[in-house]
C-alpha positions in Angstrom: -11.4 -11.5 9.5 -8.0 -11.5 7.8 -5.2 -9.0 8.5 -1.9 -7.7 7.3 0.4 -5.0 8.6 2.6 -2.9 6.3 5.2 -0.5 7.7 4.9 3.0 6.3 8.6 2.8 5.5 7.4 0.7 2.5 6.2 4.0 1.0 9.4 6.0 1.6 11.9 6.1 -1.2 15.2 8.0 -1.9 14.6 10.7 -4.4 16.6 13.7 -5.7 15.0 16.8 -4.3 16.7 20.3 -4.5 19.8 18.6 -5.8 20.2 16.2 -2.9 19.1 12.6 -2.3 16.4 12.6 0.4 13.9 10.1 1.7 10.5 11.0 0.4 7.0 9.7 1.4 5.3 8.5 -1.8 2.0 10.2 -1.0 -0.4 11.8 -3.4 1.3 15.2 -3.4 4.7 13.7 -4.3 3.1 11.4 -6.9 1.5 14.4 -8.6 4.9 16.2 -8.4 6.6 13.3 -10.2 4.0 13.2 -12.9 4.8 16.9 -13.6 8.5 16.1 -14.2 10.2 15.3 -17.5 9.8 11.6 -18.0 7.4 11.6 -15.1 5.4 8.5 -16.2 8.6 6.4 -16.4 9.8 7.7 -13.0 6.4 7.1 -11.4 6.3 3.5 -12.8 9.8 2.9 -11.3 8.7 4.2 -7.9 5.5 2.1 -8.0 7.6 -1.1 -8.6 10.0 -0.1 -5.8 7.1 0.2 -3.4 5.5 -3.1 -4.5 8.9 -4.8 -4.1 8.8 -3.9 -0.4 5.2 -5.0 0.1 5.1 -8.3 -1.9 7.5 -10.2 0.4 5.3 -9.2 3.4 2.2 -10.6 1.7 4.0 -13.7 0.4 5.1 -14.5 4.0 1.6 -14.1 5.3 0.4 -16.5 2.6 3.1 -19.0 3.7 1.8 -18.5 7.3 -1.7 -19.6 6.2 -3.4 -16.4 5.1 -6.2 -17.2 2.6 -6.5 -15.4 -0.7 -8.8 -12.5 -1.1 -12.2 -13.4 -2.5 -14.9 -11.6 -4.3 -17.0 -8.8 -2.8 -14.4 -7.8 -0.2 -14.5 -4.8 2.1 -11.2 -3.4 3.3 -10.5 -1.5 6.5 -7.2 0.5 6.7 -6.0 1.7 10.2 -3.3 4.2 9.8 -0.6 4.9 12.5 1.5 7.9 11.3 5.0 8.9 12.5 3.7 12.5 12.9 0.8 14.7 12.0 2.5 16.4 9.0 0.7 14.4 6.2 -3.0 14.4 5.8 -4.9 11.1 5.7 -6.1 11.7 2.1 -2.5 11.9 1.0 -1.7 8.5 2.6 -4.8 6.7 1.5 -3.7 7.2 -2.1 -1.3 4.3 -1.4 -4.2 1.9 -1.6 -3.2 1.7 -5.3 0.3 0.4 -4.4 -1.1 -2.0 -1.8 -3.7 -3.5 -4.1 -1.2 -3.8 -7.0 1.2 -5.6 -4.6 -1.7 -7.9 -3.5 -2.3 -8.9 -7.1 1.4 -9.5 -7.8 1.7 -11.7 -4.7 1.5 -15.5 -5.1 3.0 -18.5 -3.4 3.2 -21.9 -5.2 0.9 -20.6 -7.9 -1.7 -19.4 -5.5 -2.5 -15.7 -6.3 -3.4 -13.6 -3.3 -5.8 -11.2 -5.0 -6.9 -12.0 -8.6 -8.0 -8.4 -9.4 -8.7 -5.1 -7.7 -11.8 -4.4 -9.8 -15.3 -3.9 -8.4 -15.8 -7.7 -8.3 -13.2 -8.0 -5.6 -12.9 -4.6 -3.9 -16.4 -3.3 -3.0 -15.5 -0.9 -0.2 -12.5 0.7 1.5 -12.6 2.4 4.9 -9.8 4.4 6.4 -9.2 5.4 10.0 -6.5 7.6 11.5 -5.6 5.7 14.7 -3.0 8.1 16.0 0.7 8.8 16.0 3.2 6.0 16.6 6.7 7.4 16.1 8.3 4.0 16.8 6.2 1.9 14.5 4.3 3.9 11.8 2.2 1.4 9.8 -1.1 0.6 8.1 -3.0 -2.3 9.5 -5.3 -3.7 6.8 -8.1 -6.2 7.5 -10.9 -7.4 5.3 -13.9 -9.6 5.0 -16.0 -10.8 2.2 -19.7 -10.2 2.0 -20.1 -13.9 1.2 -18.6 -14.9 4.5 
């Protein structure tokens, strides 16, 4: 079974809130809030690319270290370690979108890590809240293919 660890800091971005720049978790609630803003789609796209830019180097390094590309019919298991209990699991699991997009954008020496995130490749996702880890909040992702 393959595995990658992404720190939750990858999903935290500086944003202007109440007139001040603050660090904001890019969870579903904040994503919805951004889409309600003037020019929300453009802002959301910028935020998505900022998050992917944090994840892609982690994936690329794992590829260099020998991690094989993701194949068809793959089931993903996400184990979440939060910094606190203030954000619900369903708000964090929304970030699957950013993770899968980063997986598709990752490649080393022409070897694409995940060709697509459609139903040919992603057939299941499972999420577990593993507890609070204030010192190392993260999501540990492992996967396996139905074909082996």
